[in-house]
N, C-alpha and C positions, 0 to 999 in steps of 0.2 A: 942081169935082166930077164924079164918074163918071156915066155915064149910068144914069138911075133907070128901074126899070119903070113902063110907064104904068098897069098896073093891079095894084097890090100883092096885092090879095085873089086873083085869079086865080092869080098866081105861087105863092101860098101853098097853093092849092088843089092846083096841079100837083104841088108839093113834097110835100104830104101823100098824094097817089095815088101819087107815085114812092115814097115810103117803104114805103107798104102792101104794094107790089107787089115791092119788094127784101125785106122781110120774109117773103112767101109764098114767094118764090123760094128765099131761104135755108132755110126750114123743108123744102122740097121736095127741095133738093138734099143736105140733112144726112141724109135717109132713103133715098137713091139709093145702090144701090151701083156700084162699079168693080172691075175685075179688072187685074190684071198678072199678067204671067209671067215665068218665068226658066229658063234651060237647054233651050231649045228646048221648053217647055212641059211640063218635069217637075214642075216648082212653081208653084202657081196660088195666087195671094191675092186675097182679096176684102175690099176696106173700105167703109164707109161716106162720104158726103161730109162728116159730122162727124169723121172721121178714125178712127173705131172700126174696129178689125180684126175681122172676121167669121168669116173661115174662112182656113185655110191646107190646101191638099190636094197631096200629092206623090207621085210615083210611086215605089213602094218599090225599085225597082232604082237608085235614086240614093244610097241608104243604102249607103255603103262606110265599113266598119269602120276602115278604114286612113286614111280621111279626112272624118272627122266635121265639118270645118270646111266642107266643101263644103256640105253641107244647109242650114246657117246662113248663108251667103253668097249662096246661091240664095232662101232666104225673105227675106233683108233686099232683094234685088234686086227681087223680085217685089211685096212690099210697098211699095218706093218707086216702083215704076212704076204700081202702082194710086192710090196716093196722088198722085201727079203728074197722072194723068189727073182725078181728083177736083178737083185744084187748077185745072187747065186749065179745066174746064167751069164750074167756081165764076166764074173771072175773065171768061170770056166772058159769062157770063148777068148777072153784075152791071155790066160794060161796058156791056153792050145796054141794061140798065134806066136808066142816068144820060146815054145817049147823047141823048135827045129833051128834057131839061131846060135850058131857058137861065136861067142863073143871073143874067144881068145885072150889076147893080148890087149884087147881094146880096153880094158878096166881103168887104166892110167889116162888113157884119152877121153873117157866118157865122165869120169866122175872123179 
C-alpha cells in the first residue's frame, strides 16, 4: 500500500481551502482585462480572462480599400495575443495555487 497521510482531516481542510482559493482566483481572472496589439500597435484588442472580447480599436490609416483582409488579419492577431496573455496568467495563477498541496496517498481516492 502507498503512504497514507497521518492526519486525513487536516489534509481535507487544506484541500477545501485550496479549492476556495482556486475559485476566487478564477473569478478574479475572469473579470480582468488583457490587451494585445498587432501591426506595430495600429490594432489593439482587449479581452477578459473569461475569453470575452471587450473592445477592438484600430488606427483608421490601416483601412486600405485595396486590401480589406489586412484589417481582419490584424484584428485576429491582436485578439490572439490578448487571449494568450490571459491564458498564461491563468496557468501561472492556477499552478501557484496547487503547488503547496501535498496529496500524498490521495491519488487512489481522487482518481
